[in-house]
MMTF fields as JSON, N, C-alpha, C and O atoms, coordinates in Angstrom:
{
  "mmtfVersion": "1.0.0",
  "mmtfProducer": "UNKNOWN",
  "numBonds": 375,
  "numAtoms": 376,
  "numGroups": 94,
  "numChains": 1,
  "numModels": 1,
  "chainsPerModel": [1],
  "groupsPerChain": [94],
  "chainIdList": ["A"],
  "bondAtomList": [4, 2, 8, 6, 12, 10, 16, 14, 20, 18, 24, 22, 28, 26, 32, 30, 36, 34, 40, 38, 44, 42, 48, 46, 52, 50, 56, 54, 60, 58, 64, 62, 68, 66, 72, 70, 76, 74, 80, 78, 84, 82, 88, 86, 92, 90, 96, 94, 100, 98, 104, 102, 108, 106, 112, 110, 116, 114, 120, 118, 124, 122, 128, 126, 132, 130, 136, 134, 140, 138, 144, 142, 148, 146, 152, 150, 156, 154, 160, 158, 164, 162, 168, 166, 172, 170, 176, 174, 180, 178, 184, 182, 188, 186, 192, 190, 196, 194, 200, 198, 204, 202, 208, 206, 212, 210, 216, 214, 220, 218, 224, 222, 228, 226, 232, 230, 236, 234, 240, 238, 244, 242, 248, 246, 252, 250, 256, 254, 260, 258, 264, 262, 268, 266, 272, 270, 276, 274, 280, 278, 284, 282, 288, 286, 292, 290, 296, 294, 300, 298, 304, 302, 308, 306, 312, 310, 316, 314, 320, 318, 324, 322, 328, 326, 332, 330, 336, 334, 340, 338, 344, 342, 348, 346, 352, 350, 356, 354, 360, 358, 364, 362, 368, 366, 372, 370],
  "bondOrderList": [1, 1, 1, 1, 1, 1, 1, 1, 1, 1, 1, 1, 1, 1, 1, 1, 1, 1, 1, 1, 1, 1, 1, 1, 1, 1, 1, 1, 1, 1, 1, 1, 1, 1, 1, 1, 1, 1, 1, 1, 1, 1, 1, 1, 1, 1, 1, 1, 1, 1, 1, 1, 1, 1, 1, 1, 1, 1, 1, 1, 1, 1, 1, 1, 1, 1, 1, 1, 1, 1, 1, 1, 1, 1, 1, 1, 1, 1, 1, 1, 1, 1, 1, 1, 1, 1, 1, 1, 1, 1, 1, 1, 1],
  "groupList": [{"groupName": "UNK", "atomNameList": ["N", "CA", "C", "O"], "elementList": ["N", "C", "C", "O"], "formalChargeList": [0, 0, 0, 0], "bondAtomList": [1, 0, 2, 1, 3, 2], "bondOrderList": [1, 1, 2], "singleLetterCode": "X", "chemCompType": "L-PEPTIDE LINKING"}],
  "groupTypeList": [0, 0, 0, 0, 0, 0, 0, 0, 0, 0, 0, 0, 0, 0, 0, 0, 0, 0, 0, 0, 0, 0, 0, 0, 0, 0, 0, 0, 0, 0, 0, 0, 0, 0, 0, 0, 0, 0, 0, 0, 0, 0, 0, 0, 0, 0, 0, 0, 0, 0, 0, 0, 0, 0, 0, 0, 0, 0, 0, 0, 0, 0, 0, 0, 0, 0, 0, 0, 0, 0, 0, 0, 0, 0, 0, 0, 0, 0, 0, 0, 0, 0, 0, 0, 0, 0, 0, 0, 0, 0, 0, 0, 0, 0],
  "groupIdList": [1, 2, 3, 4, 5, 6, 7, 8, 9, 10, 11, 12, 13, 14, 15, 16, 17, 18, 19, 20, 21, 22, 23, 24, 25, 26, 27, 28, 29, 30, 31, 32, 33, 34, 35, 36, 37, 38, 39, 40, 41, 42, 43, 44, 45, 46, 47, 48, 49, 50, 51, 52, 53, 54, 55, 56, 57, 58, 59, 60, 61, 62, 63, 64, 65, 66, 67, 68, 69, 70, 71, 72, 73, 74, 75, 76, 77, 78, 79, 80, 81, 82, 83, 84, 85, 86, 87, 88, 89, 90, 91, 92, 93, 94],
  "secStructList": [7, 7, 7, 3, 3, 3, 3, 3, 3, 7, 6, 6, 7, 3, 3, 3, 3, 7, 1, 7, 6, 6, 7, 3, 3, 3, 3, 3, 3, 1, 3, 3, 3, 3, 3, 3, 6, 6, 7, 1, 7, 7, 3, 3, 3, 3, 6, 6, 7, 3, 3, 3, 7, 1, 1, 1, 1, 7, 3, 3, 3, 3, 3, 1, 1, 1, 3, 3, 3, 3, 3, 3, 7, 7, 7, 2, 2, 2, 2, 2, 2, 2, 2, 2, 2, 2, 2, 2, 2, 2, 2, 2, 2, 7],
  "xCoordList": [-5.682, -4.688, -4.814, -4.866, -4.862, -4.963, -3.611, -2.565, -3.66, -2.465, -2.623, -3.726, -1.511, -1.534, -0.572, 0.516, -0.989, -0.114, 0.384, -0.374, 1.65, 2.261, 2.684, 3.165, 2.503, 2.903, 3.587, 3.037, 4.782, 5.514, 5.566, 5.837, 5.309, 5.436, 5.961, 5.686, 6.737, 7.404, 6.429, 5.384, 6.784, 5.983, 5.658, 6.545, 4.392, 3.947, 3.51, 2.882, 3.833, 3.413, 1.922, 1.338, 1.32, -0.115, -0.363, 0.312, -1.331, -1.734, -3.243, -3.984, -3.695, -5.129, -5.522, -4.837, -6.634, -7.145, -8.632, -9.318, -9.113, -10.527, -10.946, -10.125, -12.203, -12.77, -12.165, -11.754, -12.118, -11.582, -12.589, -12.202, -13.87, -14.913, -14.784, -14.586, -14.899, -14.888, -13.516, -13.408, -12.464, -11.104, -10.507, -10.628, -9.872, -9.222, -7.949, -7.082, -7.846, -6.656, -5.97, -6.478, -4.816, -4.151, -2.886, -2.107, -2.692, -1.463, -0.515, -0.736, 0.536, 1.498, 2.45, 2.702, 2.981, 3.848, 3.478, 2.968, 3.734, 3.519, 2.139, 1.452, 1.759, 0.508, -0.003, 0.749, -1.281, -1.844, -3.138, -3.982, -3.286, -4.539, -5.326, -4.761, -6.624, -7.451, -8.735, -9.388, -9.088, -10.393, -11.022, -10.334, -12.333, -13.076, -14.135, -14.865, -14.22, -15.198, -16.598, -17.009, -17.314, -18.705, -18.911, -20.036, -17.83, -17.954, -17.679, -16.758, -18.448, -18.303, -17.088, -16.712, -16.483, -15.412, -14.123, -14.132, -13.009, -11.677, -11.15, -11.66, -10.132, -9.582, -8.063, -7.425, -7.493, -6.062, -5.932, -6.472, -5.207, -5.06, -3.634, -2.679, -3.503, -2.202, -1.712, -2.453, -0.457, 0.131, -0.779, -1.303, -0.969, -1.828, -3.309, -4.144, -3.656, -5.051, -5.521, -4.718, -6.836, -7.428, -8.63, -9.311, -8.885, -10.068, -10.641, -9.9, -11.955, -12.625, -13.63, -14.67, -13.324, -14.253, -15.569, -15.593, -16.65, -17.968, -18.373, -19.295, -17.685, -18.042, -16.793, -15.679, -16.998, -15.888, -15.449, -14.818, -15.774, -15.408, -13.897, -13.183, -13.44, -12.026, -11.61, -12.296, -10.478, -9.877, -8.5, -7.715, -8.216, -6.908, -6.234, -6.813, -4.986, -4.183, -2.983, -2.367, -2.652, -1.426, -0.636, -1.171, 0.644, 1.504, 1.871, 2.517, 1.46, 1.817, 3.203, 3.808, 3.698, 5.073, 5.413, 4.521, 6.672, 7.004, 6.108, 6.04, 5.422, 4.38, 4.413, 4.93, 3.845, 3.628, 2.189, 1.718, 1.496, 0.137, 0.082, 0.954, -0.941, -1.15, -2.642, -3.472, -2.952, -4.333, -4.388, -3.538, -5.397, -5.585, -6.022, -6.824, -5.488, -5.817, -7.107, -7.494, -7.783, -8.976, -8.584, -7.4, -9.565, -9.29, -8.463, -8.443, -7.791, -6.911, -7.664, -7.059, -8.952, -9.767, -9.752, -9.703, -9.793, -9.813, -8.471, -8.372, -7.444, -6.142, -5.532, -5.054, -5.536, -4.913, -5.611, -4.95, -6.941, -7.678, -7.31, -7.09, -7.246, -6.887, -5.491, -5.284, -4.534, -3.162, -3.063, -2.368, -3.749, -3.747, -4.324, -3.785, -5.407, -6.028, -5.079, -4.933, -4.431, -3.494, -2.324, -1.942, -1.747, -0.61, -1.026, -0.287, -2.195, -2.68, -2.847, -2.425, -3.457, -3.694, -2.378, -2.252, -1.4, -0.102, 0.553, 1.051, 0.552, 1.21, 0.39, 0.959, -0.934, -1.773, -1.778, -1.85, -1.702, -1.829, -0.553, -0.399, 0.374, 1.548, 2.622, 3.688],
  "yCoordList": [31.629, 30.584, 29.614, 30.028, 28.334, 27.323, 27.095, 27.12, 26.874, 26.513, 25.07, 24.616, 24.359, 22.935, 22.647, 23.218, 21.753, 21.301, 19.901, 19.071, 19.655, 18.353, 17.753, 18.461, 16.459, 15.782, 14.478, 13.674, 14.272, 13.035, 12.236, 12.788, 10.935, 10.107, 8.727, 8.182, 8.172, 6.888, 5.737, 5.885, 4.607, 3.402, 3.166, 3.226, 2.9, 2.651, 3.891, 3.781, 5.082, 6.326, 6.549, 6.111, 7.242, 7.496, 9.004, 9.751, 9.432, 10.834, 10.895, 10.156, 11.772, 11.965, 13.346, 14.333, 13.403, 14.666, 14.757, 13.746, 15.988, 16.198, 17.499, 18.387, 17.597, 18.807, 19.121, 20.25, 18.091, 18.295, 17.872, 17.524, 17.903, 17.502, 18.282, 19.497, 17.567, 18.195, 18.512, 18.977, 18.271, 18.53, 17.217, 16.189, 17.247, 16.047, 15.752, 16.614, 14.541, 14.051, 13.126, 12.045, 13.552, 12.824, 12.131, 12.712, 10.89, 10.158, 10.383, 9.876, 11.146, 11.49, 10.33, 9.937, 9.783, 8.604, 7.658, 8.078, 6.391, 5.401, 4.783, 4.766, 4.274, 3.543, 3.817, 3.693, 4.192, 4.643, 3.903, 3.727, 3.47, 2.905, 4.04, 4.836, 4.135, 5.231, 4.69, 3.821, 5.213, 4.926, 6.234, 7.138, 6.335, 7.54, 7.13, 6.163, 7.861, 7.549, 7.41, 8.166, 6.432, 6.177, 5.721, 5.737, 5.314, 4.765, 3.255, 2.837, 2.45, 1.002, 0.42, -0.726, 1.186, 0.675, 1.444, 2.671, 0.716, 1.327, 1.256, 0.495, 2.051, 2.093, 1.984, 2.453, 1.366, 1.442, 2.284, 1.946, 3.382, 4.306, 4.223, 4.454, 3.896, 3.752, 5.106, 6.089, 5.129, 6.323, 6.853, 6.079, 8.152, 8.873, 8.723, 9.247, 8.011, 7.876, 9.073, 9.884, 9.175, 10.337, 9.902, 8.934, 10.616, 10.385, 11.736, 12.635, 11.882, 13.12, 12.776, 12.178, 13.154, 12.875, 13.621, 14.78, 12.941, 13.546, 14.267, 15.082, 13.966, 14.577, 15.156, 15.001, 15.817, 16.385, 15.469, 15.924, 14.202, 13.235, 12.971, 13.373, 12.295, 11.934, 10.972, 9.989, 11.273, 10.397, 9.997, 10.843, 8.704, 8.204, 7.576, 6.739, 8.002, 7.471, 6.745, 7.227, 5.602, 4.906, 4.629, 4.103, 4.988, 4.761, 3.281, 2.754, 2.619, 1.213, 1.1, 0.027, 2.209, 2.355, 3.833, 4.629, 4.216, 5.637, 6.368, 5.998, 7.402, 8.027, 9.543, 10.121, 10.159, 11.597, 11.832, 11.268, 12.673, 13.045, 14.557, 15.276, 15.026, 16.459, 16.746, 15.894, 17.984, 18.397, 19.903, 20.637, 20.36, 21.796, 22.402, 21.818, 23.581, 24.288, 25.063, 25.403, 25.348, 26.192, 27.621, 27.957, 28.439, 29.848, 30.463, 29.942, 31.553, 32.187, 32.532, 32.568, 32.783, 33.109, 31.974, 32.231, 30.728, 29.591, 28.905, 27.88, 29.453, 28.789, 28.646, 27.566, 29.711, 29.631, 28.621, 27.878, 28.581, 27.583, 26.175, 25.279, 25.988, 24.688, 24.27, 23.123, 25.188, 24.89, 24.543, 23.596, 25.297, 24.99, 23.601, 22.844, 23.26, 21.951, 20.852, 19.84, 21.04, 20.047, 19.849, 18.711, 20.928, 20.817, 20.141, 19.307, 20.482, 19.843, 18.347, 17.547, 17.964, 16.554, 15.806, 14.668, 16.433, 15.77, 15.498, 14.398, 16.488, 16.326, 15.441, 14.719, 15.486, 14.705, 13.229, 12.369, 12.929, 11.55, 10.985, 9.766, 11.849, 11.409, 10.963, 10.559],
  "zCoordList": [-16.227, -16.354, -15.174, -14.016, -15.489, -14.454, -13.79, -14.439, -12.491, -11.749, -11.309, -11.005, -11.28, -10.967, -9.824, -9.75, -8.934, -7.868, -8.223, -8.725, -7.96, -8.224, -6.887, -6.003, -6.75, -5.521, -5.897, -6.651, -5.373, -5.617, -4.329, -3.262, -4.421, -3.241, -3.594, -4.663, -2.643, -2.844, -2.651, -2.017, -3.2, -3.059, -1.587, -0.735, -1.291, 0.074, 0.831, 1.884, 0.309, 0.967, 0.762, -0.23, 1.728, 1.694, 1.707, 2.416, 0.922, 0.87, 1.056, 0.409, 1.937, 2.163, 1.673, 1.941, 0.953, 0.428, 0.735, 0.881, 0.831, 1.086, 0.425, 0.196, 0.129, -0.473, -1.838, -2.109, -2.697, -4.043, -5.116, -6.232, -4.777, -5.733, -7.035, -7.03, -8.145, -9.463, -10.022, -11.157, -9.252, -9.753, -10.247, -9.58, -11.394, -11.926, -11.151, -11.007, -10.66, -9.979, -10.982, -11.282, -11.5, -12.576, -12.075, -11.32, -12.499, -12.191, -13.362, -14.462, -13.112, -14.158, -14.389, -15.528, -13.292, -13.367, -12.243, -11.205, -12.456, -11.412, -11.44, -12.462, -10.274, -10.124, -8.716, -7.75, -8.59, -7.318, -7.023, -7.903, -5.77, -5.283, -4.659, -3.91, -4.948, -4.468, -3.87, -4.447, -2.712, -2.121, -1.695, -1.222, -1.861, -1.479, -0.465, -0.683, 0.64, 1.684, 1.108, 0.227, 1.627, 1.269, -0.171, -0.67, -0.843, -2.197, -2.119, -1.417, -2.814, -2.703, -3.438, -3.192, -4.322, -5.164, -4.943, -4.849, -4.86, -4.866, -6.293, -7.116, -6.576, -7.927, -7.888, -6.946, -8.908, -9.166, -10.426, -11.479, -10.296, -11.41, -11.922, -11.181, -13.173, -13.822, -14.337, -14.361, -14.743, -15.35, -16.446, -17.247, -16.487, -17.439, -17.134, -17.871, -16.052, -15.668, -14.87, -14.409, -14.712, -14.07, -13.236, -13.574, -12.154, -11.316, -10.923, -10.526, -11.03, -10.633, -9.532, -9.807, -8.28, -7.185, -7.369, -7.783, -7.055, -7.172, -5.885, -5.891, -4.785, -3.504, -2.84, -3.34, -1.719, -0.96, 0.176, 1.131, 0.083, 1.116, 1.109, 0.19, 2.141, 2.275, 1.165, 0.885, 0.544, -0.467, 0.046, 0.475, -0.004, 0.425, -0.783, -1.476, -1.022, -2.115, -1.529, -0.578, -2.084, -1.707, -2.975, -3.951, -2.949, -4.106, -4.176, -3.271, -5.244, -5.451, -6.067, -6.067, -6.589, -7.067, -6.877, -6.587, -7.031, -6.949, -7.94, -9.112, -7.469, -8.284, -8.185, -7.229, -9.205, -9.196, -9.619, -10.606, -8.858, -9.215, -9.378, -8.891, -10.059, -10.2, -10.179, -10.496, -9.79, -9.701, -9.906, -9.402, -10.651, -10.825, -9.508, -8.778, -9.207, -7.98, -8.146, -9.264, -7.024, -7.107, -7.461, -7.505, -7.706, -8.007, -6.887, -5.772, -7.172, -6.184, -4.906, -3.835, -4.99, -3.824, -2.799, -1.596, -3.26, -2.348, -2.197, -1.522, -2.811, -2.816, -1.426, -1.077, -0.624, 0.7, 1.592, 2.318, 1.55, 2.319, 1.848, 2.663, 0.545, -0.015, 0.429, 0.825, 0.366, 0.741, 2.225, 2.591, 3.081, 4.52, 4.767, 5.575, 4.085, 4.239, 3.793, 4.48, 2.648, 2.127, 3.076, 3.347, 3.585, 4.505, 5.797, 6.318, 6.326, 7.544, 7.326, 8.161, 6.215, 5.947, 5.787, 6.239, 5.15, 4.96, 6.317, 6.555, 7.197, 8.487, 9.421, 10.24, 9.311, 10.2, 9.831, 10.709, 8.532, 8.078, 7.489, 7.414, 7.067, 6.341, 7.241, 6.776]
}
């Protein structure tokens, strides 16, 4: 059974993620600007849109409106590492 993490952030808030290659990052509500390190193009992802990073590089999201995103979690084996990384990034950049 897949587990999913949900994150809500207000307009203008920024979220940084890393090491999420191959996982679908879905915009459930709102509108999000996304940039991925070393990629030439930025994206605006609308509600119901999805982005799948090809690398484990830094991804920065900015909420262009109040937004909710979701992403499937890694297997339980890597879950604690993923959670520690996510919490560190939130406190370091948020």
